[in-house]
Biopython code that builds the backbone (N, CA, C, O; Angstrom):
import numpy as np
from Bio.PDB.StructureBuilder import StructureBuilder

atoms = [
    (1, "UNK", "N", (96.371, 106.986, 131.476)),
    (1, "UNK", "CA", (97.439, 107.225, 130.101)),
    (1, "UNK", "C", (98.148, 109.118, 130.884)),
    (1, "UNK", "O", (97.676, 110.070, 130.263)),
    (2, "UNK", "N", (98.704, 109.340, 131.555)),
    (2, "UNK", "CA", (98.946, 110.474, 131.665)),
    (2, "UNK", "C", (99.240, 111.703, 130.781)),
    (2, "UNK", "O", (99.808, 111.411, 129.729)),
    (3, "UNK", "N", (99.110, 112.360, 130.876)),
    (3, "UNK", "CA", (98.622, 114.368, 130.539)),
    (3, "UNK", "C", (99.891, 113.998, 129.409)),
    (3, "UNK", "O", (99.908, 114.007, 128.178)),
    (4, "UNK", "N", (101.115, 113.612, 130.626)),
    (4, "UNK", "CA", (102.350, 114.155, 130.111)),
    (4, "UNK", "C", (103.152, 113.315, 129.011)),
    (4, "UNK", "O", (104.205, 113.582, 128.433)),
    (5, "UNK", "N", (102.119, 111.976, 128.897)),
    (5, "UNK", "CA", (102.799, 111.168, 127.950)),
    (5, "UNK", "C", (101.776, 111.096, 127.128)),
    (5, "UNK", "O", (101.588, 109.895, 126.932)),
    (6, "UNK", "N", (100.722, 111.956, 126.316)),
    (6, "UNK", "CA", (100.107, 112.422, 125.492)),
    (6, "UNK", "C", (100.727, 113.690, 125.014)),
    (6, "UNK", "O", (101.012, 114.068, 123.877)),
    (7, "UNK", "N", (100.857, 114.234, 126.158)),
    (7, "UNK", "CA", (101.589, 115.107, 124.927)),
    (7, "UNK", "C", (103.644, 115.694, 124.464)),
    (7, "UNK", "O", (104.285, 116.643, 124.013)),
    (8, "UNK", "N", (103.830, 114.177, 125.048)),
    (8, "UNK", "CA", (105.560, 113.578, 125.078)),
    (8, "UNK", "C", (105.129, 113.240, 123.157)),
    (8, "UNK", "O", (105.749, 113.735, 122.216)),
    (9, "UNK", "N", (103.916, 112.273, 123.044)),
    (9, "UNK", "CA", (103.515, 111.036, 121.513)),
    (9, "UNK", "C", (103.395, 112.519, 120.210)),
    (9, "UNK", "O", (103.936, 112.802, 119.141)),
    (10, "UNK", "N", (102.166, 113.235, 121.284)),
    (10, "UNK", "CA", (102.286, 114.283, 120.190)),
    (10, "UNK", "C", (103.749, 115.456, 119.859)),
    (10, "UNK", "O", (103.803, 116.127, 118.828)),
    (11, "UNK", "N", (104.738, 115.493, 120.861)),
    (11, "UNK", "CA", (105.645, 116.061, 120.645)),
    (11, "UNK", "C", (106.330, 115.439, 118.880)),
    (11, "UNK", "O", (106.943, 115.863, 117.900)),
    (12, "UNK", "N", (105.622, 114.056, 119.468)),
    (12, "UNK", "CA", (106.812, 112.961, 118.636)),
    (12, "UNK", "C", (106.535, 113.211, 117.174)),
    (12, "UNK", "O", (107.228, 113.481, 116.193)),
    (13, "UNK", "N", (105.302, 113.026, 117.401)),
    (13, "UNK", "CA", (104.395, 113.065, 115.753)),
    (13, "UNK", "C", (104.746, 115.012, 115.047)),
    (13, "UNK", "O", (104.731, 115.596, 113.964)),
    (14, "UNK", "N", (104.957, 115.256, 116.173)),
    (14, "UNK", "CA", (105.109, 116.781, 115.158)),
    (14, "UNK", "C", (106.921, 116.981, 114.679)),
    (14, "UNK", "O", (107.122, 117.578, 113.622)),
    (15, "UNK", "N", (107.714, 116.652, 115.195)),
    (15, "UNK", "CA", (109.010, 116.347, 115.546)),
    (15, "UNK", "C", (109.077, 115.485, 113.888)),
    (15, "UNK", "O", (109.851, 115.859, 113.008)),
    (16, "UNK", "N", (108.010, 114.177, 113.701)),
    (16, "UNK", "CA", (108.552, 113.406, 112.559)),
    (16, "UNK", "C", (107.557, 114.461, 111.685)),
    (16, "UNK", "O", (106.960, 113.664, 110.961)),
    (17, "UNK", "N", (107.382, 114.920, 111.570)),
    (17, "UNK", "CA", (106.009, 115.282, 110.456)),
    (17, "UNK", "C", (107.045, 116.992, 110.293)),
    (17, "UNK", "O", (107.040, 117.289, 109.098)),
    (18, "UNK", "N", (107.736, 117.918, 111.018)),
    (18, "UNK", "CA", (108.945, 118.425, 110.370)),
    (18, "UNK", "C", (109.898, 118.086, 110.334)),
    (18, "UNK", "O", (110.629, 119.056, 110.132)),
    (19, "UNK", "N", (110.532, 117.064, 110.424)),
    (19, "UNK", "CA", (111.442, 116.393, 109.875)),
    (19, "UNK", "C", (111.385, 115.576, 108.246)),
    (19, "UNK", "O", (112.320, 115.402, 107.464)),
    (20, "UNK", "N", (109.948, 115.180, 108.105)),
    (20, "UNK", "CA", (109.590, 114.369, 106.872)),
    (20, "UNK", "C", (109.341, 115.625, 106.012)),
    (20, "UNK", "O", (109.801, 115.347, 104.904)),
    (21, "UNK", "N", (108.829, 116.883, 105.990)),
    (21, "UNK", "CA", (108.952, 118.120, 105.634)),
    (21, "UNK", "C", (110.080, 119.449, 105.205)),
    (21, "UNK", "O", (110.258, 120.351, 104.386)),
    (22, "UNK", "N", (110.711, 118.738, 106.547)),
    (22, "UNK", "CA", (112.503, 120.117, 105.944)),
    (22, "UNK", "C", (112.642, 120.196, 104.204)),
    (22, "UNK", "O", (112.707, 121.188, 103.480)),
    (23, "UNK", "N", (112.655, 119.048, 103.936)),
    (23, "UNK", "CA", (113.878, 119.067, 102.724)),
    (23, "UNK", "C", (113.290, 119.538, 102.030)),
    (23, "UNK", "O", (113.863, 120.493, 101.507)),
    (24, "UNK", "N", (111.604, 119.228, 101.447)),
    (24, "UNK", "CA", (110.993, 120.160, 100.370)),
    (24, "UNK", "C", (111.218, 121.659, 100.958)),
    (24, "UNK", "O", (111.608, 122.604, 100.272)),
    (25, "UNK", "N", (110.902, 121.719, 102.370)),
    (25, "UNK", "CA", (110.230, 123.185, 102.637)),
    (25, "UNK", "C", (111.762, 124.383, 102.397)),
    (25, "UNK", "O", (111.396, 125.459, 101.924)),
    (26, "UNK", "N", (112.820, 124.322, 102.576)),
    (26, "UNK", "CA", (114.383, 124.427, 102.384)),
    (26, "UNK", "C", (114.681, 124.381, 101.099)),
    (26, "UNK", "O", (115.634, 125.055, 100.707)),
    (27, "UNK", "N", (114.090, 123.750, 100.371)),
    (27, "UNK", "CA", (114.736, 123.589, 98.667)),
    (27, "UNK", "C", (113.316, 124.064, 98.199)),
    (27, "UNK", "O", (113.001, 123.752, 97.051)),
    (28, "UNK", "N", (112.555, 124.674, 98.840)),
    (28, "UNK", "CA", (111.389, 125.708, 98.075)),
    (28, "UNK", "C", (111.873, 127.344, 98.603)),
    (28, "UNK", "O", (111.712, 128.308, 97.855)),
    (29, "UNK", "N", (112.570, 127.498, 100.198)),
    (29, "UNK", "CA", (112.856, 128.878, 100.243)),
    (29, "UNK", "C", (114.041, 128.788, 99.706)),
    (29, "UNK", "O", (114.613, 129.854, 99.935)),
    (30, "UNK", "N", (114.753, 128.044, 99.080)),
    (30, "UNK", "CA", (116.010, 128.618, 98.238)),
    (30, "UNK", "C", (115.791, 128.646, 96.743)),
    (30, "UNK", "O", (116.696, 129.137, 96.069)),
    (31, "UNK", "N", (115.242, 128.413, 96.432)),
    (31, "UNK", "CA", (114.607, 128.531, 94.796)),
    (31, "UNK", "C", (113.933, 129.864, 95.032)),
    (31, "UNK", "O", (114.159, 130.824, 94.295)),
    (32, "UNK", "N", (113.296, 129.907, 95.823)),
    (32, "UNK", "CA", (112.487, 131.613, 96.418)),
    (32, "UNK", "C", (113.128, 132.736, 96.182)),
    (32, "UNK", "O", (112.982, 133.502, 95.230)),
    (33, "UNK", "N", (113.865, 132.813, 97.109)),
    (33, "UNK", "CA", (114.458, 133.173, 97.192)),
    (33, "UNK", "C", (115.576, 133.396, 95.953)),
    (33, "UNK", "O", (115.725, 134.555, 95.564)),
    (34, "UNK", "N", (116.223, 132.523, 95.433)),
    (34, "UNK", "CA", (116.828, 132.842, 93.995)),
    (34, "UNK", "C", (116.279, 133.779, 93.074)),
    (34, "UNK", "O", (116.813, 134.787, 92.612)),
    (35, "UNK", "N", (115.249, 133.357, 92.888)),
    (35, "UNK", "CA", (114.496, 133.828, 91.604)),
    (35, "UNK", "C", (113.831, 135.317, 92.070)),
    (35, "UNK", "O", (114.082, 136.300, 91.373)),
    (36, "UNK", "N", (113.154, 135.421, 93.023)),
    (36, "UNK", "CA", (113.358, 136.649, 93.727)),
    (36, "UNK", "C", (114.735, 137.774, 93.224)),
    (36, "UNK", "O", (114.709, 138.467, 92.208)),
    (37, "UNK", "N", (115.574, 137.732, 93.961)),
    (37, "UNK", "CA", (116.967, 138.747, 93.713)),
    (37, "UNK", "C", (117.279, 138.306, 92.175)),
    (37, "UNK", "O", (117.884, 139.201, 91.583)),
    (38, "UNK", "N", (117.041, 137.247, 91.442)),
    (38, "UNK", "CA", (117.115, 137.431, 89.509)),
    (38, "UNK", "C", (115.928, 138.282, 88.801)),
    (38, "UNK", "O", (116.034, 138.865, 87.722)),
    (39, "UNK", "N", (114.762, 138.235, 89.641)),
    (39, "UNK", "CA", (113.182, 139.207, 89.304)),
    (39, "UNK", "C", (113.844, 140.517, 89.141)),
    (39, "UNK", "O", (113.953, 141.102, 88.063)),
    (40, "UNK", "N", (114.605, 141.256, 91.137)),
    (40, "UNK", "CA", (115.020, 142.327, 91.968)),
    (40, "UNK", "C", (116.043, 143.187, 90.889)),
    (40, "UNK", "O", (115.972, 144.358, 90.518)),
    (41, "UNK", "N", (117.225, 141.881, 90.475)),
    (41, "UNK", "CA", (118.869, 142.114, 89.598)),
    (41, "UNK", "C", (118.120, 142.473, 87.999)),
    (41, "UNK", "O", (118.704, 143.182, 87.179)),
    (42, "UNK", "N", (116.867, 141.909, 87.759)),
    (42, "UNK", "CA", (115.935, 142.541, 86.397)),
    (42, "UNK", "C", (114.780, 143.531, 86.058)),
    (42, "UNK", "O", (114.314, 144.045, 85.041)),
    (43, "UNK", "N", (114.575, 143.548, 87.221)),
    (43, "UNK", "CA", (113.573, 143.620, 87.208)),
    (43, "UNK", "C", (112.374, 143.250, 86.287)),
    (43, "UNK", "O", (111.661, 143.683, 85.382)),
    (44, "UNK", "N", (112.484, 142.732, 86.674)),
    (44, "UNK", "CA", (111.520, 140.860, 85.874)),
    (44, "UNK", "C", (109.937, 140.930, 86.339)),
    (44, "UNK", "O", (109.741, 139.836, 86.869)),
    (45, "UNK", "N", (108.490, 141.837, 86.404)),
    (45, "UNK", "CA", (108.137, 141.526, 87.567)),
    (45, "UNK", "C", (106.587, 140.448, 87.951)),
    (45, "UNK", "O", (105.534, 140.618, 88.565)),
    (46, "UNK", "N", (107.364, 139.112, 87.024)),
    (46, "UNK", "CA", (106.478, 137.949, 86.433)),
    (46, "UNK", "C", (106.094, 137.098, 87.725)),
    (46, "UNK", "O", (106.894, 136.558, 88.489)),
    (47, "UNK", "N", (104.660, 137.090, 87.814)),
    (47, "UNK", "CA", (104.342, 136.274, 89.024)),
    (47, "UNK", "C", (104.362, 134.460, 88.659)),
    (47, "UNK", "O", (104.643, 133.570, 89.461)),
    (48, "UNK", "N", (103.969, 134.303, 87.190)),
    (48, "UNK", "CA", (104.140, 132.948, 87.151)),
    (48, "UNK", "C", (105.958, 132.676, 86.792)),
    (48, "UNK", "O", (106.362, 131.741, 86.101)),
    (49, "UNK", "N", (106.518, 133.331, 87.199)),
    (49, "UNK", "CA", (108.038, 133.219, 87.156)),
    (49, "UNK", "C", (108.779, 132.466, 88.695)),
    (49, "UNK", "O", (109.444, 131.507, 89.087)),
    (50, "UNK", "N", (108.254, 133.412, 89.040)),
    (50, "UNK", "CA", (108.392, 133.125, 90.442)),
    (50, "UNK", "C", (107.286, 130.759, 91.275)),
    (50, "UNK", "O", (107.238, 129.579, 91.622)),
    (51, "UNK", "N", (106.927, 131.784, 91.027)),
    (51, "UNK", "CA", (105.919, 129.827, 90.549)),
    (51, "UNK", "C", (106.050, 128.718, 90.320)),
    (51, "UNK", "O", (105.741, 127.923, 91.208)),
    (52, "UNK", "N", (106.534, 128.242, 89.104)),
    (52, "UNK", "CA", (106.998, 127.758, 88.628)),
    (52, "UNK", "C", (108.083, 126.870, 88.624)),
    (52, "UNK", "O", (107.970, 125.658, 88.804)),
    (53, "UNK", "N", (109.263, 127.541, 88.394)),
    (53, "UNK", "CA", (110.576, 126.794, 89.146)),
    (53, "UNK", "C", (109.988, 126.635, 90.973)),
    (53, "UNK", "O", (110.093, 125.409, 90.949)),
    (54, "UNK", "N", (109.583, 126.863, 92.151)),
    (54, "UNK", "CA", (109.725, 126.468, 92.879)),
    (54, "UNK", "C", (108.424, 124.968, 93.084)),
    (54, "UNK", "O", (108.463, 123.988, 93.828)),
    (55, "UNK", "N", (107.664, 125.295, 92.324)),
    (55, "UNK", "CA", (106.653, 123.884, 91.754)),
    (55, "UNK", "C", (108.036, 122.847, 91.601)),
    (55, "UNK", "O", (108.218, 122.033, 92.507)),
    (56, "UNK", "N", (109.087, 122.897, 90.342)),
    (56, "UNK", "CA", (109.495, 122.403, 89.675)),
    (56, "UNK", "C", (110.561, 121.625, 91.311)),
    (56, "UNK", "O", (110.558, 120.443, 91.653)),
    (57, "UNK", "N", (111.444, 122.956, 92.088)),
    (57, "UNK", "CA", (112.441, 122.302, 92.508)),
    (57, "UNK", "C", (111.697, 121.179, 93.502)),
    (57, "UNK", "O", (112.120, 120.045, 93.723)),
    (58, "UNK", "N", (110.165, 121.943, 94.188)),
    (58, "UNK", "CA", (110.059, 121.016, 95.677)),
    (58, "UNK", "C", (109.969, 119.455, 94.919)),
    (58, "UNK", "O", (110.830, 118.677, 95.330)),
    (59, "UNK", "N", (109.072, 118.930, 93.909)),
    (59, "UNK", "CA", (108.486, 118.231, 92.123)),
    (59, "UNK", "C", (110.084, 117.357, 92.579)),
    (59, "UNK", "O", (109.962, 116.345, 93.270)),
    (60, "UNK", "N", (111.090, 117.671, 92.285)),
    (60, "UNK", "CA", (112.519, 117.186, 92.391)),
    (60, "UNK", "C", (113.000, 116.837, 94.118)),
    (60, "UNK", "O", (113.616, 115.862, 94.550)),
    (61, "UNK", "N", (112.653, 117.598, 94.586)),
    (61, "UNK", "CA", (112.934, 117.177, 95.839)),
    (61, "UNK", "C", (113.037, 115.838, 96.373)),
    (61, "UNK", "O", (113.901, 115.186, 96.960)),
    (62, "UNK", "N", (111.262, 115.563, 95.764)),
    (62, "UNK", "CA", (110.555, 114.773, 96.815)),
    (62, "UNK", "C", (111.058, 113.491, 95.968)),
    (62, "UNK", "O", (111.268, 112.464, 96.613)),
    (63, "UNK", "N", (111.268, 113.475, 94.549)),
    (63, "UNK", "CA", (111.820, 112.358, 93.939)),
    (63, "UNK", "C", (112.862, 112.299, 94.923)),
    (63, "UNK", "O", (112.801, 111.361, 95.718)),
    (64, "UNK", "N", (113.524, 112.872, 94.995)),
    (64, "UNK", "CA", (115.443, 113.158, 95.777)),
    (64, "UNK", "C", (115.274, 112.373, 97.441)),
    (64, "UNK", "O", (116.204, 111.661, 97.820)),
    (65, "UNK", "N", (114.374, 112.519, 98.107)),
    (65, "UNK", "CA", (114.237, 112.921, 99.218)),
    (65, "UNK", "C", (113.049, 112.095, 99.982)),
    (65, "UNK", "O", (112.882, 111.964, 101.195)),
    (66, "UNK", "N", (112.228, 111.545, 98.828)),
    (66, "UNK", "CA", (111.250, 110.232, 99.167)),
    (66, "UNK", "C", (110.903, 109.487, 99.712)),
    (66, "UNK", "O", (109.846, 109.164, 100.253)),
    (67, "UNK", "N", (112.541, 108.876, 99.513)),
    (67, "UNK", "CA", (112.703, 107.367, 100.208)),
    (67, "UNK", "C", (112.973, 107.252, 101.022)),
    (67, "UNK", "O", (112.695, 106.238, 101.662)),
    (68, "UNK", "N", (114.157, 108.889, 101.798)),
    (68, "UNK", "CA", (114.030, 108.201, 102.986)),
    (68, "UNK", "C", (113.100, 108.724, 104.352)),
    (68, "UNK", "O", (113.220, 108.360, 105.521)),
    (69, "UNK", "N", (111.551, 110.307, 103.401)),
    (69, "UNK", "CA", (110.910, 110.423, 104.066)),
    (69, "UNK", "C", (109.730, 109.109, 104.106)),
    (69, "UNK", "O", (109.670, 108.581, 105.217)),
    (70, "UNK", "N", (108.843, 108.548, 103.111)),
    (70, "UNK", "CA", (108.902, 107.390, 103.628)),
    (70, "UNK", "C", (109.515, 106.710, 104.500)),
    (70, "UNK", "O", (108.969, 106.811, 105.598)),
    (71, "UNK", "N", (110.541, 105.967, 104.492)),
    (71, "UNK", "CA", (110.884, 105.225, 105.706)),
    (71, "UNK", "C", (110.999, 106.069, 107.167)),
    (71, "UNK", "O", (111.157, 105.321, 108.131)),
    (72, "UNK", "N", (110.931, 107.831, 107.548)),
    (72, "UNK", "CA", (111.239, 107.914, 108.246)),
    (72, "UNK", "C", (109.949, 108.042, 108.808)),
    (72, "UNK", "O", (110.012, 108.656, 109.873)),
    (73, "UNK", "N", (108.213, 107.523, 108.343)),
    (73, "UNK", "CA", (107.097, 107.795, 108.389)),
    (73, "UNK", "C", (107.189, 105.981, 109.061)),
    (73, "UNK", "O", (107.341, 105.759, 110.262)),
    (74, "UNK", "N", (107.095, 105.166, 108.290)),
    (74, "UNK", "CA", (107.427, 104.504, 108.270)),
    (74, "UNK", "C", (108.036, 103.717, 109.970)),
    (74, "UNK", "O", (107.340, 103.304, 110.897)),
    (75, "UNK", "N", (109.513, 103.751, 109.843)),
    (75, "UNK", "CA", (110.051, 104.032, 111.148)),
    (75, "UNK", "C", (108.568, 104.372, 112.173)),
    (75, "UNK", "O", (107.794, 103.491, 112.549)),
    (76, "UNK", "N", (108.426, 105.890, 112.493)),
    (76, "UNK", "CA", (107.386, 106.478, 113.302)),
    (76, "UNK", "C", (105.368, 105.855, 113.969)),
    (76, "UNK", "O", (104.625, 106.059, 114.929)),
    (77, "UNK", "N", (105.372, 104.810, 112.250)),
    (77, "UNK", "CA", (104.483, 104.605, 112.387)),
    (77, "UNK", "C", (104.435, 103.019, 113.012)),
    (77, "UNK", "O", (103.425, 102.551, 113.537)),
    (78, "UNK", "N", (105.657, 102.320, 112.861)),
    (78, "UNK", "CA", (105.820, 100.837, 113.078)),
    (78, "UNK", "C", (106.300, 101.222, 114.648)),
    (78, "UNK", "O", (105.400, 100.811, 115.380)),
    (79, "UNK", "N", (106.910, 101.583, 115.110)),
    (79, "UNK", "CA", (107.317, 102.354, 116.896)),
    (79, "UNK", "C", (106.124, 102.763, 117.237)),
    (79, "UNK", "O", (106.076, 102.728, 118.466)),
    (80, "UNK", "N", (104.947, 103.203, 116.716)),
    (80, "UNK", "CA", (103.744, 103.592, 117.704)),
    (80, "UNK", "C", (103.156, 102.011, 116.944)),
    (80, "UNK", "O", (103.319, 101.000, 117.628)),
    (81, "UNK", "N", (102.725, 101.912, 116.039)),
    (81, "UNK", "CA", (101.949, 99.970, 115.864)),
    (81, "UNK", "C", (102.355, 99.774, 117.085)),
    (81, "UNK", "O", (101.628, 100.280, 117.940)),
    (82, "UNK", "N", (103.325, 99.177, 117.474)),
    (82, "UNK", "CA", (104.379, 98.189, 118.374)),
    (82, "UNK", "C", (103.777, 98.232, 119.931)),
    (82, "UNK", "O", (103.333, 97.220, 120.474)),
    (83, "UNK", "N", (103.820, 99.466, 120.540)),
    (83, "UNK", "CA", (103.641, 100.111, 121.663)),
    (83, "UNK", "C", (102.399, 100.132, 121.717)),
    (83, "UNK", "O", (101.785, 100.447, 122.737)),
    (84, "UNK", "N", (101.898, 99.823, 120.703)),
    (84, "UNK", "CA", (99.615, 100.399, 121.521)),
    (84, "UNK", "C", (99.344, 99.688, 122.301)),
    (84, "UNK", "O", (98.347, 99.881, 122.998)),
    (85, "UNK", "N", (100.140, 98.614, 122.455)),
    (85, "UNK", "CA", (99.265, 98.143, 124.264)),
    (85, "UNK", "C", (100.175, 99.496, 125.352)),
    (85, "UNK", "O", (99.818, 100.413, 126.092)),
    (86, "UNK", "N", (101.107, 99.077, 125.012)),
    (86, "UNK", "CA", (101.309, 100.082, 126.354)),
    (86, "UNK", "C", (100.731, 101.798, 126.873)),
    (86, "UNK", "O", (100.813, 102.459, 127.908)),
    (87, "UNK", "N", (99.788, 102.124, 124.690)),
    (87, "UNK", "CA", (99.313, 103.282, 125.107)),
    (87, "UNK", "C", (98.158, 103.046, 125.105)),
    (87, "UNK", "O", (97.590, 103.982, 124.541)),
    (88, "UNK", "N", (97.155, 101.973, 125.567)),
    (88, "UNK", "CA", (95.907, 101.486, 124.955)),
    (88, "UNK", "C", (95.536, 101.339, 126.308)),
    (88, "UNK", "O", (94.473, 101.927, 126.507)),
    (89, "UNK", "N", (96.285, 100.419, 128.001)),
    (89, "UNK", "CA", (96.933, 100.126, 128.673)),
    (89, "UNK", "C", (97.048, 100.936, 129.484)),
    (89, "UNK", "O", (97.821, 100.761, 130.426)),
]
sb = StructureBuilder()
sb.init_structure("model")
sb.init_model(0)
sb.init_chain("A")
sb.init_seg("    ")
for serial, (resi, resn, name, xyz) in enumerate(atoms, 1):
    if name == "N":
        sb.init_residue(resn, " ", resi, " ")
    sb.init_atom(name, np.array(xyz, "f"), 0.0, 1.0, " ", f" {name:<3s}", serial, name[0])
structure = sb.get_structure()
């Protein structure tokens, strides 16, 4: 097995991880930015005000995008296991 093949497989795995985590990261970024702007305009400097909404938003995005994330991971795993003989030999 060549090193280019292994690097390509690792690249695919990294792409799947980024694709699966992107919805939660984007939601956390938007909520965090919104809360920061709210805190800056009202001059409220409470740490939990920034933390709790992000946790709730990430949890809700996990509930919404969970089936898609699971489907993406299952597709990659089935492709990986389906081509296992190609990877070993």
